[in-house]
Biopython code that builds the backbone (N, CA, C, O; Angstrom):
import numpy as np
from Bio.PDB.StructureBuilder import StructureBuilder

atoms = [
    (1, "UNK", "N", (39.984, 38.080, -112.826)),
    (1, "UNK", "CA", (41.164, 38.626, -112.207)),
    (1, "UNK", "C", (42.085, 39.156, -113.305)),
    (1, "UNK", "O", (42.288, 38.504, -114.330)),
    (2, "UNK", "N", (42.627, 40.322, -113.081)),
    (2, "UNK", "CA", (43.561, 40.934, -114.023)),
    (2, "UNK", "C", (44.995, 40.537, -113.707)),
    (2, "UNK", "O", (45.785, 40.298, -114.620)),
    (3, "UNK", "N", (45.332, 40.465, -112.457)),
    (3, "UNK", "CA", (46.706, 40.147, -112.067)),
    (3, "UNK", "C", (46.777, 39.768, -110.606)),
    (3, "UNK", "O", (45.761, 39.712, -109.912)),
    (4, "UNK", "N", (47.987, 39.509, -110.146)),
    (4, "UNK", "CA", (48.224, 39.162, -108.753)),
    (4, "UNK", "C", (49.267, 40.100, -108.171)),
    (4, "UNK", "O", (50.177, 40.543, -108.871)),
    (5, "UNK", "N", (49.129, 40.400, -106.893)),
    (5, "UNK", "CA", (50.086, 41.255, -106.207)),
    (5, "UNK", "C", (51.460, 40.599, -106.217)),
    (5, "UNK", "O", (51.609, 39.447, -105.810)),
    (6, "UNK", "N", (52.451, 41.329, -106.679)),
    (6, "UNK", "CA", (53.824, 40.818, -106.730)),
    (6, "UNK", "C", (54.628, 41.322, -105.529)),
    (6, "UNK", "O", (55.303, 40.532, -104.869)),
    (7, "UNK", "N", (54.565, 42.628, -105.236)),
    (7, "UNK", "CA", (55.344, 43.223, -104.150)),
    (7, "UNK", "C", (54.602, 44.409, -103.565)),
    (7, "UNK", "O", (53.815, 45.067, -104.246)),
    (8, "UNK", "N", (54.859, 44.667, -102.314)),
    (8, "UNK", "CA", (54.596, 45.957, -101.714)),
    (8, "UNK", "C", (55.959, 46.624, -101.657)),
    (8, "UNK", "O", (56.912, 46.041, -101.140)),
    (9, "UNK", "N", (56.064, 47.847, -102.185)),
    (9, "UNK", "CA", (57.347, 48.534, -102.276)),
    (9, "UNK", "C", (57.336, 49.741, -101.342)),
    (9, "UNK", "O", (56.414, 50.555, -101.367)),
    (10, "UNK", "N", (58.369, 49.838, -100.526)),
    (10, "UNK", "CA", (58.472, 50.901, -99.526)),
    (10, "UNK", "C", (59.680, 51.769, -99.861)),
    (10, "UNK", "O", (60.785, 51.255, -100.034)),
    (11, "UNK", "N", (59.476, 53.083, -99.953)),
    (11, "UNK", "CA", (60.578, 54.021, -100.176)),
    (11, "UNK", "C", (61.393, 54.169, -98.895)),
    (11, "UNK", "O", (60.850, 54.109, -97.792)),
    (12, "UNK", "N", (62.698, 54.361, -99.055)),
    (12, "UNK", "CA", (63.581, 54.500, -97.898)),
    (12, "UNK", "C", (64.822, 55.298, -98.277)),
    (12, "UNK", "O", (65.292, 55.202, -99.411)),
    (13, "UNK", "N", (65.359, 56.082, -97.347)),
    (13, "UNK", "CA", (66.612, 56.765, -97.633)),
    (13, "UNK", "C", (67.792, 55.785, -97.726)),
    (13, "UNK", "O", (68.801, 56.088, -98.363)),
    (14, "UNK", "N", (67.665, 54.617, -97.092)),
    (14, "UNK", "CA", (68.660, 53.543, -97.187)),
    (14, "UNK", "C", (67.880, 52.241, -97.351)),
    (14, "UNK", "O", (67.446, 51.638, -96.370)),
    (15, "UNK", "N", (67.708, 51.816, -98.602)),
    (15, "UNK", "CA", (66.857, 50.654, -98.910)),
    (15, "UNK", "C", (67.331, 49.397, -98.192)),
    (15, "UNK", "O", (66.509, 48.654, -97.657)),
    (16, "UNK", "N", (68.626, 49.144, -98.167)),
    (16, "UNK", "CA", (69.139, 47.917, -97.542)),
    (16, "UNK", "C", (68.927, 47.945, -96.030)),
    (16, "UNK", "O", (68.533, 46.936, -95.446)),
    (17, "UNK", "N", (69.179, 49.071, -95.400)),
    (17, "UNK", "CA", (68.991, 49.160, -93.947)),
    (17, "UNK", "C", (67.533, 48.919, -93.562)),
    (17, "UNK", "O", (67.258, 48.207, -92.596)),
    (18, "UNK", "N", (66.596, 49.507, -94.310)),
    (18, "UNK", "CA", (65.191, 49.319, -93.981)),
    (18, "UNK", "C", (64.745, 47.892, -94.288)),
    (18, "UNK", "O", (63.931, 47.331, -93.554)),
    (19, "UNK", "N", (65.264, 47.300, -95.359)),
    (19, "UNK", "CA", (64.962, 45.897, -95.654)),
    (19, "UNK", "C", (65.448, 44.996, -94.525)),
    (19, "UNK", "O", (64.748, 44.064, -94.132)),
    (20, "UNK", "N", (66.629, 45.263, -94.006)),
    (20, "UNK", "CA", (67.175, 44.477, -92.907)),
    (20, "UNK", "C", (66.306, 44.612, -91.657)),
    (20, "UNK", "O", (66.086, 43.627, -90.952)),
    (21, "UNK", "N", (65.809, 45.818, -91.375)),
    (21, "UNK", "CA", (64.896, 46.031, -90.251)),
    (21, "UNK", "C", (63.660, 45.154, -90.396)),
    (21, "UNK", "O", (63.303, 44.426, -89.470)),
    (22, "UNK", "N", (62.999, 45.217, -91.562)),
    (22, "UNK", "CA", (61.773, 44.434, -91.753)),
    (22, "UNK", "C", (62.044, 42.940, -91.820)),
    (22, "UNK", "O", (61.203, 42.150, -91.391)),
    (23, "UNK", "N", (63.190, 42.530, -92.343)),
    (23, "UNK", "CA", (63.540, 41.108, -92.330)),
    (23, "UNK", "C", (63.624, 40.610, -90.892)),
    (23, "UNK", "O", (63.131, 39.525, -90.584)),
    (24, "UNK", "N", (64.240, 41.385, -90.015)),
    (24, "UNK", "CA", (64.315, 41.011, -88.605)),
    (24, "UNK", "C", (62.965, 41.028, -87.917)),
    (24, "UNK", "O", (62.672, 40.148, -87.107)),
    (25, "UNK", "N", (62.141, 42.013, -88.227)),
    (25, "UNK", "CA", (60.811, 42.125, -87.630)),
    (25, "UNK", "C", (59.907, 40.972, -88.039)),
    (25, "UNK", "O", (59.164, 40.437, -87.217)),
    (26, "UNK", "N", (59.969, 40.591, -89.306)),
    (26, "UNK", "CA", (59.013, 39.629, -89.859)),
    (26, "UNK", "C", (59.566, 38.213, -90.025)),
    (26, "UNK", "O", (58.856, 37.333, -90.514)),
    (27, "UNK", "N", (60.810, 37.980, -89.631)),
    (27, "UNK", "CA", (61.386, 36.648, -89.794)),
    (27, "UNK", "C", (61.596, 36.285, -91.251)),
    (27, "UNK", "O", (61.458, 35.122, -91.633)),
    (28, "UNK", "N", (61.928, 37.268, -92.062)),
    (28, "UNK", "CA", (62.179, 37.062, -93.489)),
    (28, "UNK", "C", (63.671, 37.227, -93.733)),
    (28, "UNK", "O", (64.434, 37.473, -92.798)),
    (29, "UNK", "N", (64.087, 37.093, -94.988)),
    (29, "UNK", "CA", (65.500, 37.286, -95.294)),
    (29, "UNK", "C", (65.665, 38.123, -96.550)),
    (29, "UNK", "O", (64.813, 38.125, -97.439)),
    (30, "UNK", "N", (66.781, 38.831, -96.597)),
    (30, "UNK", "CA", (67.105, 39.609, -97.787)),
    (30, "UNK", "C", (67.446, 38.630, -98.893)),
    (30, "UNK", "O", (68.389, 37.849, -98.769)),
    (31, "UNK", "N", (66.677, 38.668, -99.983)),
    (31, "UNK", "CA", (66.884, 37.722, -101.076)),
    (31, "UNK", "C", (67.467, 38.383, -102.325)),
    (31, "UNK", "O", (67.937, 37.694, -103.232)),
    (32, "UNK", "N", (67.438, 39.718, -102.374)),
    (32, "UNK", "CA", (67.990, 40.427, -103.530)),
    (32, "UNK", "C", (68.456, 41.798, -103.062)),
    (32, "UNK", "O", (67.704, 42.528, -102.416)),
    (33, "UNK", "N", (69.675, 42.140, -103.381)),
    (33, "UNK", "CA", (70.194, 43.463, -103.059)),
    (33, "UNK", "C", (71.271, 43.420, -101.996)),
    (33, "UNK", "O", (71.302, 42.541, -101.134)),
    (34, "UNK", "N", (72.149, 44.397, -102.089)),
    (34, "UNK", "CA", (73.279, 44.554, -101.177)),
    (34, "UNK", "C", (73.263, 45.976, -100.628)),
    (34, "UNK", "O", (72.559, 46.831, -101.167)),
    (35, "UNK", "N", (74.027, 46.249, -99.561)),
    (35, "UNK", "CA", (74.142, 47.642, -99.105)),
    (35, "UNK", "C", (74.553, 48.550, -100.262)),
    (35, "UNK", "O", (75.466, 48.227, -101.022)),
    (36, "UNK", "N", (73.872, 49.681, -100.388)),
    (36, "UNK", "CA", (74.141, 50.625, -101.461)),
    (36, "UNK", "C", (73.292, 50.431, -102.700)),
    (36, "UNK", "O", (73.257, 51.313, -103.558)),
    (37, "UNK", "N", (72.601, 49.293, -102.824)),
    (37, "UNK", "CA", (71.728, 49.063, -103.980)),
    (37, "UNK", "C", (70.479, 49.934, -103.900)),
    (37, "UNK", "O", (70.036, 50.304, -102.813)),
    (38, "UNK", "N", (69.921, 50.254, -105.054)),
    (38, "UNK", "CA", (68.694, 51.054, -105.130)),
    (38, "UNK", "C", (67.434, 50.227, -104.926)),
    (38, "UNK", "O", (66.358, 50.792, -104.729)),
    (39, "UNK", "N", (67.538, 48.911, -104.967)),
    (39, "UNK", "CA", (66.373, 48.023, -104.887)),
    (39, "UNK", "C", (66.758, 46.789, -104.086)),
    (39, "UNK", "O", (67.698, 46.078, -104.441)),
    (40, "UNK", "N", (66.029, 46.537, -103.005)),
    (40, "UNK", "CA", (66.311, 45.393, -102.136)),
    (40, "UNK", "C", (64.996, 44.668, -101.875)),
    (40, "UNK", "O", (63.965, 45.306, -101.666)),
    (41, "UNK", "N", (65.030, 43.342, -101.886)),
    (41, "UNK", "CA", (63.835, 42.521, -101.704)),
    (41, "UNK", "C", (64.050, 41.582, -100.522)),
    (41, "UNK", "O", (65.123, 41.001, -100.362)),
    (42, "UNK", "N", (63.003, 41.441, -99.688)),
    (42, "UNK", "CA", (63.006, 40.419, -98.648)),
    (42, "UNK", "C", (61.862, 39.447, -98.932)),
    (42, "UNK", "O", (60.815, 39.838, -99.447)),
    (43, "UNK", "N", (62.073, 38.185, -98.591)),
    (43, "UNK", "CA", (61.061, 37.158, -98.838)),
    (43, "UNK", "C", (60.982, 36.214, -97.643)),
    (43, "UNK", "O", (61.898, 36.128, -96.825)),
    (44, "UNK", "N", (59.869, 35.520, -97.576)),
    (44, "UNK", "CA", (59.671, 34.502, -96.561)),
    (44, "UNK", "C", (58.204, 34.182, -96.409)),
    (44, "UNK", "O", (57.353, 35.061, -96.542)),
    (45, "UNK", "N", (57.903, 32.922, -96.130)),
    (45, "UNK", "CA", (56.531, 32.455, -95.887)),
    (45, "UNK", "C", (55.578, 32.833, -97.026)),
    (45, "UNK", "O", (54.397, 33.087, -96.792)),
    (46, "UNK", "N", (56.097, 32.868, -98.261)),
    (46, "UNK", "CA", (55.251, 33.175, -99.405)),
    (46, "UNK", "C", (55.003, 34.657, -99.631)),
    (46, "UNK", "O", (54.198, 35.016, -100.490)),
    (47, "UNK", "N", (55.675, 35.532, -98.878)),
    (47, "UNK", "CA", (55.485, 36.971, -99.007)),
    (47, "UNK", "C", (56.746, 37.618, -99.544)),
    (47, "UNK", "O", (57.837, 37.055, -99.461)),
    (48, "UNK", "N", (56.577, 38.808, -100.093)),
    (48, "UNK", "CA", (57.693, 39.554, -100.657)),
    (48, "UNK", "C", (57.457, 41.037, -100.385)),
    (48, "UNK", "O", (56.382, 41.563, -100.672)),
    (49, "UNK", "N", (58.450, 41.698, -99.838)),
    (49, "UNK", "CA", (58.453, 43.148, -99.689)),
    (49, "UNK", "C", (59.686, 43.673, -100.403)),
    (49, "UNK", "O", (60.754, 43.063, -100.342)),
    (50, "UNK", "N", (59.539, 44.802, -101.078)),
    (50, "UNK", "CA", (60.672, 45.417, -101.756)),
    (50, "UNK", "C", (60.873, 46.821, -101.192)),
    (50, "UNK", "O", (59.940, 47.459, -100.705)),
    (51, "UNK", "N", (62.105, 47.275, -101.272)),
    (51, "UNK", "CA", (62.490, 48.585, -100.747)),
    (51, "UNK", "C", (63.279, 49.295, -101.825)),
    (51, "UNK", "O", (64.227, 48.743, -102.385)),
    (52, "UNK", "N", (62.876, 50.542, -102.117)),
    (52, "UNK", "CA", (63.579, 51.283, -103.157)),
    (52, "UNK", "C", (64.186, 52.538, -102.563)),
    (52, "UNK", "O", (63.611, 53.198, -101.698)),
    (53, "UNK", "N", (65.381, 52.839, -103.069)),
    (53, "UNK", "CA", (66.137, 53.989, -102.597)),
    (53, "UNK", "C", (65.374, 55.266, -102.903)),
    (53, "UNK", "O", (64.988, 55.505, -104.048)),
    (54, "UNK", "N", (65.157, 56.083, -101.888)),
    (54, "UNK", "CA", (64.497, 57.380, -102.039)),
    (54, "UNK", "C", (65.227, 58.369, -101.125)),
    (54, "UNK", "O", (64.761, 58.657, -100.023)),
    (55, "UNK", "N", (66.369, 58.885, -101.583)),
    (55, "UNK", "CA", (67.206, 59.708, -100.706)),
    (55, "UNK", "C", (66.526, 60.976, -100.212)),
    (55, "UNK", "O", (66.901, 61.501, -99.163)),
    (56, "UNK", "N", (65.546, 61.476, -100.931)),
    (56, "UNK", "CA", (64.848, 62.704, -100.521)),
    (56, "UNK", "C", (63.517, 62.410, -99.837)),
    (56, "UNK", "O", (62.657, 63.287, -99.760)),
    (57, "UNK", "N", (63.338, 61.192, -99.342)),
    (57, "UNK", "CA", (62.087, 60.822, -98.683)),
    (57, "UNK", "C", (61.763, 61.784, -97.542)),
    (57, "UNK", "O", (62.604, 62.069, -96.690)),
    (58, "UNK", "N", (60.552, 62.266, -97.547)),
    (58, "UNK", "CA", (60.041, 63.075, -96.438)),
    (58, "UNK", "C", (59.096, 62.168, -95.659)),
    (58, "UNK", "O", (57.928, 62.025, -96.022)),
    (59, "UNK", "N", (59.599, 61.555, -94.585)),
    (59, "UNK", "CA", (58.792, 60.550, -93.899)),
    (59, "UNK", "C", (57.559, 61.153, -93.246)),
    (59, "UNK", "O", (57.521, 62.347, -92.950)),
    (60, "UNK", "N", (56.550, 60.313, -93.025)),
    (60, "UNK", "CA", (55.374, 60.774, -92.303)),
    (60, "UNK", "C", (55.760, 61.138, -90.869)),
    (60, "UNK", "O", (56.798, 60.709, -90.367)),
    (61, "UNK", "N", (54.920, 61.926, -90.228)),
    (61, "UNK", "CA", (55.145, 62.325, -88.837)),
    (61, "UNK", "C", (53.856, 62.060, -88.071)),
    (61, "UNK", "O", (53.092, 62.977, -87.772)),
    (62, "UNK", "N", (53.633, 60.802, -87.764)),
    (62, "UNK", "CA", (52.414, 60.365, -87.082)),
    (62, "UNK", "C", (52.256, 61.089, -85.773)),
    (62, "UNK", "O", (53.237, 61.163, -85.032)),
    (63, "UNK", "N", (51.116, 61.628, -85.423)),
    (63, "UNK", "CA", (49.857, 61.679, -86.174)),
    (63, "UNK", "C", (49.616, 63.016, -86.855)),
    (63, "UNK", "O", (48.458, 63.399, -87.027)),
    (64, "UNK", "N", (50.650, 63.740, -87.249)),
    (64, "UNK", "CA", (50.539, 65.051, -87.868)),
    (64, "UNK", "C", (49.860, 64.961, -89.239)),
    (64, "UNK", "O", (50.401, 64.321, -90.141)),
    (65, "UNK", "N", (48.679, 65.591, -89.422)),
    (65, "UNK", "CA", (47.979, 65.500, -90.702)),
    (65, "UNK", "C", (48.714, 66.217, -91.841)),
    (65, "UNK", "O", (48.413, 65.972, -93.009)),
    (66, "UNK", "N", (49.673, 67.100, -91.525)),
    (66, "UNK", "CA", (50.445, 67.760, -92.577)),
    (66, "UNK", "C", (51.472, 66.824, -93.202)),
    (66, "UNK", "O", (51.970, 67.089, -94.296)),
    (67, "UNK", "N", (51.795, 65.719, -92.504)),
    (67, "UNK", "CA", (52.708, 64.709, -93.045)),
    (67, "UNK", "C", (52.099, 63.342, -92.788)),
    (67, "UNK", "O", (52.566, 62.602, -91.922)),
    (68, "UNK", "N", (51.041, 62.999, -93.550)),
    (68, "UNK", "CA", (50.274, 61.776, -93.283)),
    (68, "UNK", "C", (51.074, 60.507, -93.562)),
    (68, "UNK", "O", (52.116, 60.527, -94.217)),
    (69, "UNK", "N", (50.539, 59.398, -93.034)),
    (69, "UNK", "CA", (51.268, 58.135, -93.071)),
    (69, "UNK", "C", (51.386, 57.491, -94.441)),
    (69, "UNK", "O", (52.298, 56.683, -94.616)),
    (70, "UNK", "N", (50.572, 57.768, -95.398)),
    (70, "UNK", "CA", (50.618, 57.206, -96.752)),
    (70, "UNK", "C", (50.204, 55.729, -96.780)),
    (70, "UNK", "O", (49.403, 55.347, -97.633)),
    (71, "UNK", "N", (50.707, 54.912, -95.902)),
    (71, "UNK", "CA", (50.333, 53.505, -95.767)),
    (71, "UNK", "C", (50.928, 53.022, -94.450)),
    (71, "UNK", "O", (51.764, 53.705, -93.858)),
    (72, "UNK", "N", (50.507, 51.864, -93.995)),
    (72, "UNK", "CA", (51.192, 51.240, -92.860)),
    (72, "UNK", "C", (50.974, 49.740, -92.909)),
    (72, "UNK", "O", (50.040, 49.255, -93.547)),
    (73, "UNK", "N", (51.839, 49.020, -92.235)),
    (73, "UNK", "CA", (51.722, 47.566, -92.123)),
    (73, "UNK", "C", (51.227, 47.221, -90.733)),
    (73, "UNK", "O", (51.637, 47.837, -89.749)),
    (74, "UNK", "N", (50.343, 46.235, -90.652)),
    (74, "UNK", "CA", (49.931, 45.650, -89.377)),
    (74, "UNK", "C", (50.658, 44.323, -89.239)),
    (74, "UNK", "O", (50.568, 43.467, -90.119)),
    (75, "UNK", "N", (51.375, 44.152, -88.138)),
    (75, "UNK", "CA", (52.155, 42.945, -87.889)),
    (75, "UNK", "C", (51.541, 42.222, -86.692)),
    (75, "UNK", "O", (51.547, 42.741, -85.575)),
    (76, "UNK", "N", (51.013, 41.021, -86.933)),
    (76, "UNK", "CA", (50.377, 40.255, -85.855)),
    (76, "UNK", "C", (51.442, 39.636, -84.962)),
    (76, "UNK", "O", (52.407, 39.043, -85.445)),
    (77, "UNK", "N", (51.253, 39.781, -83.648)),
    (77, "UNK", "CA", (52.153, 39.184, -82.657)),
    (77, "UNK", "C", (51.324, 38.428, -81.628)),
    (77, "UNK", "O", (50.154, 38.740, -81.406)),
    (78, "UNK", "N", (51.940, 37.437, -81.006)),
    (78, "UNK", "CA", (51.244, 36.671, -79.974)),
    (78, "UNK", "C", (51.211, 37.445, -78.660)),
    (78, "UNK", "O", (50.204, 37.415, -77.952)),
    (79, "UNK", "N", (52.309, 38.143, -78.321)),
    (79, "UNK", "CA", (52.423, 38.851, -77.050)),
    (79, "UNK", "C", (53.126, 40.179, -77.307)),
    (79, "UNK", "O", (54.332, 40.200, -77.555)),
    (80, "UNK", "N", (52.397, 41.272, -77.251)),
    (80, "UNK", "CA", (52.968, 42.579, -77.572)),
    (80, "UNK", "C", (54.031, 42.981, -76.555)),
    (80, "UNK", "O", (55.002, 43.646, -76.915)),
    (81, "UNK", "N", (53.865, 42.593, -75.297)),
    (81, "UNK", "CA", (54.858, 42.973, -74.292)),
    (81, "UNK", "C", (56.189, 42.250, -74.527)),
    (81, "UNK", "O", (57.242, 42.754, -74.135)),
    (82, "UNK", "N", (56.150, 41.105, -75.146)),
    (82, "UNK", "CA", (57.368, 40.396, -75.526)),
    (82, "UNK", "C", (57.935, 40.951, -76.833)),
    (82, "UNK", "O", (59.153, 41.038, -76.993)),
    (83, "UNK", "N", (57.065, 41.324, -77.763)),
    (83, "UNK", "CA", (57.493, 41.800, -79.080)),
    (83, "UNK", "C", (58.059, 43.222, -79.034)),
    (83, "UNK", "O", (59.003, 43.534, -79.760)),
    (84, "UNK", "N", (57.495, 44.077, -78.194)),
    (84, "UNK", "CA", (57.892, 45.485, -78.215)),
    (84, "UNK", "C", (59.388, 45.709, -77.988)),
    (84, "UNK", "O", (59.999, 46.434, -78.774)),
    (85, "UNK", "N", (60.012, 45.130, -76.961)),
    (85, "UNK", "CA", (61.447, 45.394, -76.812)),
    (85, "UNK", "C", (62.277, 44.886, -77.990)),
    (85, "UNK", "O", (63.338, 45.435, -78.287)),
    (86, "UNK", "N", (61.798, 43.848, -78.656)),
    (86, "UNK", "CA", (62.523, 43.322, -79.820)),
    (86, "UNK", "C", (62.460, 44.287, -80.997)),
    (86, "UNK", "O", (63.469, 44.500, -81.669)),
    (87, "UNK", "N", (61.283, 44.883, -81.263)),
    (87, "UNK", "CA", (61.198, 45.824, -82.386)),
    (87, "UNK", "C", (61.942, 47.116, -82.061)),
    (87, "UNK", "O", (62.519, 47.739, -82.953)),
    (88, "UNK", "N", (61.935, 47.522, -80.796)),
    (88, "UNK", "CA", (62.693, 48.707, -80.408)),
    (88, "UNK", "C", (64.191, 48.457, -80.583)),
    (88, "UNK", "O", (64.920, 49.351, -81.011)),
    (89, "UNK", "N", (64.651, 47.253, -80.258)),
    (89, "UNK", "CA", (66.071, 46.900, -80.430)),
    (89, "UNK", "C", (66.470, 46.882, -81.901)),
    (89, "UNK", "O", (67.632, 47.131, -82.225)),
    (90, "UNK", "N", (65.523, 46.592, -82.798)),
    (90, "UNK", "CA", (65.806, 46.617, -84.236)),
    (90, "UNK", "C", (65.912, 48.041, -84.782)),
    (90, "UNK", "O", (66.438, 48.248, -85.876)),
    (91, "UNK", "N", (65.414, 49.022, -84.025)),
    (91, "UNK", "CA", (65.480, 50.407, -84.481)),
    (91, "UNK", "C", (64.144, 51.105, -84.595)),
    (91, "UNK", "O", (64.093, 52.263, -85.012)),
    (92, "UNK", "N", (63.054, 50.434, -84.237)),
    (92, "UNK", "CA", (61.740, 51.077, -84.257)),
    (92, "UNK", "C", (61.648, 52.048, -83.080)),
    (92, "UNK", "O", (62.446, 51.992, -82.145)),
    (93, "UNK", "N", (60.663, 52.934, -83.146)),
    (93, "UNK", "CA", (60.355, 53.785, -81.996)),
    (93, "UNK", "C", (58.848, 53.812, -81.806)),
    (93, "UNK", "O", (58.087, 53.757, -82.772)),
    (94, "UNK", "N", (58.432, 53.896, -80.568)),
    (94, "UNK", "CA", (57.007, 53.922, -80.230)),
    (94, "UNK", "C", (56.429, 55.275, -80.602)),
    (94, "UNK", "O", (57.064, 56.307, -80.382)),
    (95, "UNK", "N", (55.223, 55.278, -81.166)),
    (95, "UNK", "CA", (54.517, 56.500, -81.524)),
    (95, "UNK", "C", (53.265, 56.629, -80.672)),
    (95, "UNK", "O", (52.800, 55.641, -80.104)),
    (96, "UNK", "N", (52.714, 57.830, -80.577)),
    (96, "UNK", "CA", (51.470, 57.980, -79.839)),
    (96, "UNK", "C", (50.337, 57.220, -80.531)),
    (96, "UNK", "O", (50.354, 57.023, -81.745)),
    (97, "UNK", "N", (49.385, 56.813, -79.757)),
    (97, "UNK", "CA", (48.236, 56.115, -80.317)),
    (97, "UNK", "C", (48.274, 54.649, -79.966)),
    (97, "UNK", "O", (49.258, 54.140, -79.429)),
    (98, "UNK", "N", (47.210, 53.998, -80.272)),
    (98, "UNK", "CA", (47.078, 52.584, -79.972)),
    (98, "UNK", "C", (45.711, 52.341, -79.377)),
    (98, "UNK", "O", (44.950, 53.277, -79.129)),
    (99, "UNK", "N", (45.412, 51.100, -79.154)),
    (99, "UNK", "CA", (44.118, 50.740, -78.610)),
    (99, "UNK", "C", (44.219, 49.427, -77.872)),
    (99, "UNK", "O", (45.313, 48.999, -77.503)),
    (100, "UNK", "N", (43.096, 48.792, -77.656)),
    (100, "UNK", "CA", (43.040, 47.555, -76.918)),
    (100, "UNK", "C", (43.694, 46.386, -77.601)),
    (100, "UNK", "O", (43.988, 45.382, -76.952)),
    (101, "UNK", "N", (43.936, 46.486, -78.913)),
    (101, "UNK", "CA", (44.550, 45.361, -79.622)),
    (101, "UNK", "C", (45.631, 45.792, -80.614)),
    (101, "UNK", "O", (45.954, 45.037, -81.531)),
    (102, "UNK", "N", (46.203, 47.004, -80.445)),
    (102, "UNK", "CA", (47.305, 47.425, -81.303)),
    (102, "UNK", "C", (48.125, 48.527, -80.634)),
    (102, "UNK", "O", (47.621, 49.273, -79.795)),
    (103, "UNK", "N", (49.399, 48.613, -81.022)),
    (103, "UNK", "CA", (50.294, 49.702, -80.646)),
    (103, "UNK", "C", (50.961, 50.204, -81.919)),
    (103, "UNK", "O", (51.189, 49.439, -82.857)),
    (104, "UNK", "N", (51.270, 51.494, -81.941)),
    (104, "UNK", "CA", (51.802, 52.150, -83.132)),
    (104, "UNK", "C", (53.299, 52.437, -82.946)),
    (104, "UNK", "O", (53.738, 52.883, -81.886)),
    (105, "UNK", "N", (54.061, 52.170, -83.999)),
    (105, "UNK", "CA", (55.512, 52.377, -83.999)),
    (105, "UNK", "C", (55.913, 53.028, -85.313)),
    (105, "UNK", "O", (55.118, 53.100, -86.250)),
    (106, "UNK", "N", (57.156, 53.503, -85.374)),
    (106, "UNK", "CA", (57.755, 53.962, -86.628)),
    (106, "UNK", "C", (58.964, 53.095, -86.913)),
    (106, "UNK", "O", (59.731, 52.765, -86.009)),
    (107, "UNK", "N", (59.132, 52.726, -88.184)),
    (107, "UNK", "CA", (60.341, 52.010, -88.580)),
    (107, "UNK", "C", (61.498, 53.016, -88.625)),
    (107, "UNK", "O", (61.257, 54.209, -88.446)),
    (108, "UNK", "N", (62.733, 52.585, -88.857)),
    (108, "UNK", "CA", (63.860, 53.521, -88.850)),
    (108, "UNK", "C", (63.771, 54.642, -89.883)),
    (108, "UNK", "O", (64.429, 55.669, -89.717)),
    (109, "UNK", "N", (62.982, 54.479, -90.940)),
    (109, "UNK", "CA", (62.808, 55.545, -91.932)),
    (109, "UNK", "C", (61.613, 56.434, -91.610)),
    (109, "UNK", "O", (61.370, 57.410, -92.319)),
    (110, "UNK", "N", (60.861, 56.117, -90.552)),
    (110, "UNK", "CA", (59.731, 56.941, -90.136)),
    (110, "UNK", "C", (58.368, 56.443, -90.543)),
    (110, "UNK", "O", (57.365, 57.048, -90.164)),
    (111, "UNK", "N", (58.285, 55.335, -91.321)),
    (111, "UNK", "CA", (56.985, 54.796, -91.716)),
    (111, "UNK", "C", (56.294, 54.161, -90.506)),
    (111, "UNK", "O", (56.904, 53.350, -89.809)),
    (112, "UNK", "N", (55.037, 54.516, -90.247)),
    (112, "UNK", "CA", (54.339, 53.876, -89.141)),
    (112, "UNK", "C", (53.986, 52.423, -89.451)),
    (112, "UNK", "O", (53.741, 52.061, -90.602)),
    (113, "UNK", "N", (53.963, 51.608, -88.415)),
    (113, "UNK", "CA", (53.447, 50.245, -88.483)),
    (113, "UNK", "C", (52.853, 49.924, -87.122)),
    (113, "UNK", "O", (53.169, 50.579, -86.129)),
    (114, "UNK", "N", (52.001, 48.924, -87.078)),
    (114, "UNK", "CA", (51.350, 48.542, -85.829)),
    (114, "UNK", "C", (51.683, 47.095, -85.474)),
    (114, "UNK", "O", (51.759, 46.228, -86.344)),
    (115, "UNK", "N", (51.875, 46.857, -84.197)),
    (115, "UNK", "CA", (51.846, 45.500, -83.680)),
    (115, "UNK", "C", (50.419, 45.260, -83.232)),
    (115, "UNK", "O", (49.874, 46.037, -82.448)),
    (116, "UNK", "N", (49.810, 44.190, -83.720)),
    (116, "UNK", "CA", (48.421, 43.876, -83.403)),
    (116, "UNK", "C", (48.339, 42.480, -82.813)),
    (116, "UNK", "O", (49.165, 41.618, -83.115)),
    (117, "UNK", "N", (47.343, 42.264, -81.976)),
    (117, "UNK", "CA", (47.123, 40.969, -81.353)),
    (117, "UNK", "C", (45.653, 40.806, -81.101)),
    (117, "UNK", "O", (44.895, 41.775, -81.143)),
    (118, "UNK", "N", (45.246, 39.596, -80.842)),
    (118, "UNK", "CA", (43.849, 39.322, -80.522)),
    (118, "UNK", "C", (43.623, 39.636, -79.051)),
    (118, "UNK", "O", (44.170, 38.971, -78.171)),
    (119, "UNK", "N", (42.816, 40.649, -78.796)),
    (119, "UNK", "CA", (42.546, 41.050, -77.413)),
    (119, "UNK", "C", (41.411, 40.229, -76.835)),
    (119, "UNK", "O", (41.038, 40.420, -75.678)),
]
sb = StructureBuilder()
sb.init_structure("model")
sb.init_model(0)
sb.init_chain("A")
sb.init_seg("    ")
for serial, (resi, resn, name, xyz) in enumerate(atoms, 1):
    if name == "N":
        sb.init_residue(resn, " ", resi, " ")
    sb.init_atom(name, np.array(xyz, "f"), 0.0, 1.0, " ", f" {name:<3s}", serial, name[0])
structure = sb.get_structure()
């Protein structure tokens, strides 16, 4: 082994706002950074996500191949019908696509993510 994963870093036009969205979605907390900071970190359950200020971010436009997703997170939920209104209330929006065990959403900065469950 050469090293261990330290962070997944997500670009955002407002790093703190997007960190707050994911902290609410994942039950984590903001552990480093304040509104207006260029770098914000959330932690919880042994995981760490970081968000860096990218004011000129051109977000993906799922499923448009001219603006591909770049990456996405899969978030496991027990009941998608219970989880969906909660993520929408946090600022997510539903995107086209999905299947028997996942639904596709965009975070407030436009990055796609999926709610997944065992079908």
